N, CA, C and O atoms as a GROMACS GRO file, in nm:
protein
  228
    1MET      N    1   5.042   2.236   6.972
    1MET     CA    2   5.130   2.142   7.032
    1MET      C    3   5.250   2.112   6.938
    1MET      O    4   5.234   2.101   6.817
    2LYS      N    5   5.366   2.099   6.997
    2LYS     CA    6   5.482   2.066   6.913
    2LYS      C    7   5.485   1.922   6.881
    2LYS      O    8   5.458   1.838   6.967
    3THR      N    9   5.517   1.891   6.757
    3THR     CA   10   5.527   1.752   6.714
    3THR      C   11   5.673   1.723   6.698
    3THR      O   12   5.754   1.816   6.690
    4PRO      N   13   5.710   1.597   6.692
    4PRO     CA   14   5.852   1.565   6.668
    4PRO      C   15   5.915   1.639   6.547
    4PRO      O   16   6.030   1.681   6.553
    5ASN      N   17   5.835   1.653   6.437
    5ASN     CA   18   5.889   1.724   6.324
    5ASN      C   19   5.917   1.871   6.351
    5ASN      O   20   6.020   1.923   6.308
    6THR      N   21   5.825   1.939   6.423
    6THR     CA   22   5.848   2.079   6.453
    6THR      C   23   5.958   2.096   6.558
    6THR      O   24   6.030   2.195   6.554
    7ILE      N   25   5.972   2.005   6.648
    7ILE     CA   26   6.082   2.012   6.748
    7ILE      C   27   6.215   2.003   6.675
    7ILE      O   28   6.306   2.083   6.698
    8GLU      N   29   6.225   1.907   6.589
    8GLU     CA   30   6.350   1.890   6.511
    8GLU      C   31   6.382   2.014   6.432
    8GLU      O   32   6.497   2.058   6.430
    9GLN      N   33   6.282   2.070   6.368
    9GLN     CA   34   6.301   2.192   6.290
    9GLN      C   35   6.348   2.304   6.380
    9GLN      O   36   6.440   2.378   6.344
   10GLU      N   37   6.288   2.320   6.497
   10GLU     CA   38   6.330   2.427   6.586
   10GLU      C   39   6.478   2.405   6.632
   10GLU      O   40   6.556   2.500   6.640
   11ILE      N   41   6.514   2.281   6.661
   11ILE     CA   42   6.651   2.255   6.702
   11ILE      C   43   6.750   2.291   6.590
   11ILE      O   44   6.856   2.349   6.614
   12ASN      N   45   6.711   2.252   6.465
   12ASN     CA   46   6.797   2.283   6.352
   12ASN      C   47   6.812   2.432   6.332
   12ASN      O   48   6.921   2.477   6.296
   13GLU      N   49   6.705   2.512   6.354
   13GLU     CA   50   6.708   2.656   6.340
   13GLU      C   51   6.804   2.715   6.447
   13GLU      O   52   6.885   2.803   6.417
   14ILE      N   53   6.792   2.664   6.570
   14ILE     CA   54   6.875   2.712   6.682
   14ILE      C   55   7.022   2.676   6.648
   14ILE      O   56   7.112   2.759   6.664
   15ARG      N   57   7.045   2.558   6.605
   15ARG     CA   58   7.183   2.515   6.571
   15ARG      C   59   7.241   2.604   6.459
   15ARG      O   60   7.360   2.638   6.464
   16LEU      N   61   7.163   2.641   6.362
   16LEU     CA   62   7.206   2.731   6.253
   16LEU      C   63   7.230   2.869   6.303
   16LEU      O   64   7.323   2.935   6.257
   17GLN      N   65   7.150   2.919   6.394
   17GLN     CA   66   7.167   3.050   6.454
   17GLN      C   67   7.300   3.055   6.534
   17GLN      O   68   7.376   3.151   6.522
   18ILE      N   69   7.324   2.951   6.614
   18ILE     CA   70   7.449   2.952   6.686
   18ILE      C   71   7.569   2.942   6.598
   18ILE      O   72   7.673   3.001   6.628
   19TYR      N   73   7.559   2.866   6.489
   19TYR     CA   74   7.667   2.856   6.397
   19TYR      C   75   7.697   2.994   6.330
   19TYR      O   76   7.813   3.031   6.314
   20GLU      N   77   7.589   3.068   6.293
   20GLU     CA   78   7.605   3.197   6.230
   20GLU      C   79   7.670   3.297   6.329
   20GLU      O   80   7.753   3.379   6.290
   21GLU      N   81   7.632   3.287   6.456
   21GLU     CA   82   7.687   3.374   6.555
   21GLU      C   83   7.834   3.348   6.589
   21GLU      O   84   7.907   3.439   6.630
   22THR      N   85   7.876   3.222   6.571
   22THR     CA   86   8.009   3.186   6.612
   22THR      C   87   8.113   3.153   6.500
   22THR      O   88   8.231   3.132   6.526
   23LYS      N   89   8.063   3.148   6.375
   23LYS     CA   90   8.151   3.097   6.270
   23LYS      C   91   8.277   3.178   6.246
   23LYS      O   92   8.376   3.123   6.200
   24ASN      N   93   8.276   3.306   6.274
   24ASN     CA   94   8.398   3.385   6.257
   24ASN      C   95   8.471   3.412   6.386
   24ASN      O   96   8.562   3.495   6.388
   25MET      N   97   8.435   3.346   6.495
   25MET     CA   98   8.496   3.368   6.622
   25MET      C   99   8.623   3.284   6.635
   25MET      O  100   8.632   3.174   6.580
   26THR      N  101   8.720   3.339   6.710
   26THR     CA  102   8.837   3.262   6.742
   26THR      C  103   8.799   3.162   6.853
   26THR      O  104   8.689   3.167   6.908
   27VAL      N  105   8.891   3.072   6.883
   27VAL     CA  106   8.866   2.974   6.992
   27VAL      C  107   8.846   3.053   7.120
   27VAL      O  108   8.754   3.023   7.197
   28ARG      N  109   8.927   3.150   7.145
   28ARG     CA  110   8.916   3.226   7.270
   28ARG      C  111   8.782   3.296   7.279
   28ARG      O  112   8.721   3.298   7.386
   29GLU      N  113   8.737   3.352   7.171
   29GLU     CA  114   8.605   3.422   7.169
   29GLU      C  115   8.491   3.327   7.197
   29GLU      O  116   8.394   3.362   7.264
   30ARG      N  117   8.504   3.202   7.141
   30ARG     CA  118   8.400   3.103   7.163
   30ARG      C  119   8.398   3.060   7.310
   30ARG      O  120   8.292   3.044   7.370
   31VAL      N  121   8.520   3.040   7.368
   31VAL     CA  122   8.532   3.003   7.510
   31VAL      C  123   8.468   3.112   7.598
   31VAL      O  124   8.393   3.083   7.691
   32GLU      N  125   8.501   3.241   7.566
   32GLU     CA  126   8.447   3.352   7.647
   32GLU      C  127   8.295   3.354   7.630
   32GLU      O  128   8.226   3.380   7.728
   33ARG      N  129   8.241   3.328   7.514
   33ARG     CA  130   8.094   3.326   7.492
   33ARG      C  131   8.030   3.217   7.579
   33ARG      O  132   7.931   3.243   7.647
   34VAL      N  133   8.086   3.098   7.576
   34VAL     CA  134   8.034   2.988   7.653
   34VAL      C  135   8.037   3.018   7.801
   34VAL      O  136   7.940   2.992   7.872
   35ASN      N  137   8.150   3.072   7.848
   35ASN     CA  138   8.165   3.108   7.987
   35ASN      C  139   8.060   3.219   8.027
   35ASN      O  140   8.002   3.214   8.135
   36ARG      N  141   8.041   3.313   7.942
   36ARG     CA  142   7.946   3.421   7.970
   36ARG      C  143   7.802   3.365   7.983
   36ARG      O  144   7.727   3.402   8.073
   37ILE      N  145   7.768   3.275   7.891
   37ILE     CA  146   7.639   3.213   7.892
   37ILE      C  147   7.623   3.123   8.017
   37ILE      O  148   7.517   3.122   8.080
   38GLY      N  149   7.726   3.051   8.050
   38GLY     CA  150   7.723   2.965   8.167
   38GLY      C  151   7.708   3.048   8.296
   38GLY      O  152   7.631   3.011   8.385
   39GLU      N  153   7.781   3.158   8.306
   39GLU     CA  154   7.769   3.242   8.424
   39GLU      C  155   7.631   3.300   8.440
   39GLU      O  156   7.578   3.308   8.551
   40ALA      N  157   7.573   3.342   8.330
   40ALA     CA  158   7.433   3.396   8.330
   40ALA      C  159   7.336   3.291   8.375
   40ALA      O  160   7.247   3.320   8.455
   41ALA      N  161   7.349   3.170   8.329
   41ALA     CA  162   7.259   3.060   8.366
   41ALA      C  163   7.280   3.028   8.514
   41ALA      O  164   7.182   3.005   8.585
   42ALA      N  165   7.403   3.025   8.562
   42ALA     CA  166   7.434   2.995   8.701
   42ALA      C  167   7.366   3.100   8.793
   42ALA      O  168   7.309   3.066   8.897
   43LYS      N  169   7.375   3.226   8.753
   43LYS     CA  170   7.319   3.332   8.830
   43LYS      C  171   7.164   3.320   8.831
   43LYS      O  172   7.101   3.331   8.936
   44LYS      N  173   7.107   3.298   8.712
   44LYS     CA  174   6.963   3.287   8.698
   44LYS      C  175   6.904   3.174   8.776
   44LYS      O  176   6.800   3.191   8.840
   45TYR      N  177   6.967   3.055   8.774
   45TYR     CA  178   6.914   2.933   8.835
   45TYR      C  179   6.978   2.899   8.968
   45TYR      O  180   6.935   2.802   9.032
   46GLY      N  181   7.074   2.971   9.012
   46GLY     CA  182   7.131   2.956   9.142
   46GLY      C  183   7.223   2.837   9.164
   46GLY      O  184   7.226   2.780   9.273
   47PHE      N  185   7.299   2.799   9.057
   47PHE     CA  186   7.392   2.692   9.079
   47PHE      C  187   7.538   2.744   9.063
   47PHE      O  188   7.561   2.854   9.013
   48LYS      N  189   7.634   2.664   9.107
   48LYS     CA  190   7.771   2.706   9.104
   48LYS      C  191   7.847   2.634   8.992
   48LYS      O  192   7.839   2.512   8.979
   49ARG      N  193   7.920   2.709   8.913
   49ARG     CA  194   8.001   2.649   8.808
   49ARG      C  195   8.136   2.615   8.862
   49ARG      O  196   8.189   2.692   8.942
   50VAL      N  197   8.195   2.503   8.824
   50VAL     CA  198   8.325   2.462   8.866
   50VAL      C  199   8.403   2.424   8.737
   50VAL      O  200   8.343   2.383   8.638
   51ALA      N  201   8.535   2.438   8.741
   51ALA     CA  202   8.618   2.407   8.626
   51ALA      C  203   8.630   2.252   8.607
   51ALA      O  204   8.648   2.204   8.495
   52SER      N  205   8.620   2.178   8.720
   52SER     CA  206   8.636   2.037   8.709
   52SER      C  207   8.552   1.965   8.819
   52SER      O  208   8.532   2.016   8.930
   53ALA      N  209   8.505   1.848   8.785
   53ALA     CA  210   8.426   1.773   8.886
   53ALA      C  211   8.517   1.740   9.005
   53ALA      O  212   8.465   1.711   9.113
   54LYS      N  213   8.648   1.741   8.992
   54LYS     CA  214   8.737   1.714   9.101
   54LYS      C  215   8.729   1.822   9.208
   54LYS      O  216   8.762   1.798   9.324
   55GLU      N  217   8.682   1.945   9.168
   55GLU     CA  218   8.668   2.051   9.268
   55GLU      C  219   8.560   2.029   9.369
   55GLU      O  220   8.563   2.090   9.476
   56ILE      N  221   8.463   1.942   9.338
   56ILE     CA  222   8.352   1.927   9.427
   56ILE      C  223   8.371   1.810   9.521
   56ILE      O  224   8.286   1.786   9.606
   57VAL      N  225   8.479   1.738   9.509
   57VAL     CA  226   8.508   1.620   9.593
   57VAL      C  227   8.575   1.669   9.717
   57VAL      O  228   8.610   1.589   9.804
   0.00000   0.00000   0.00000
C-alpha cells in the first residue's frame, strides 16, 4: 500500500523526469509536447479538447 511518504516520493520522481525531458526544449517544443499528450489522452478517454471554455458555450 502506498503511504503519503511514498506517494510524495513518486510525485517528486515524476516531476524530475518531466523536468529532465523538457529542460532543453523551446517554448514551442513544450507546447507541442503538451498538445500531443493532450490529444493522446482525449483519444484514449473519449473527450474533446477545446482551446477555450468559451468554445463550449
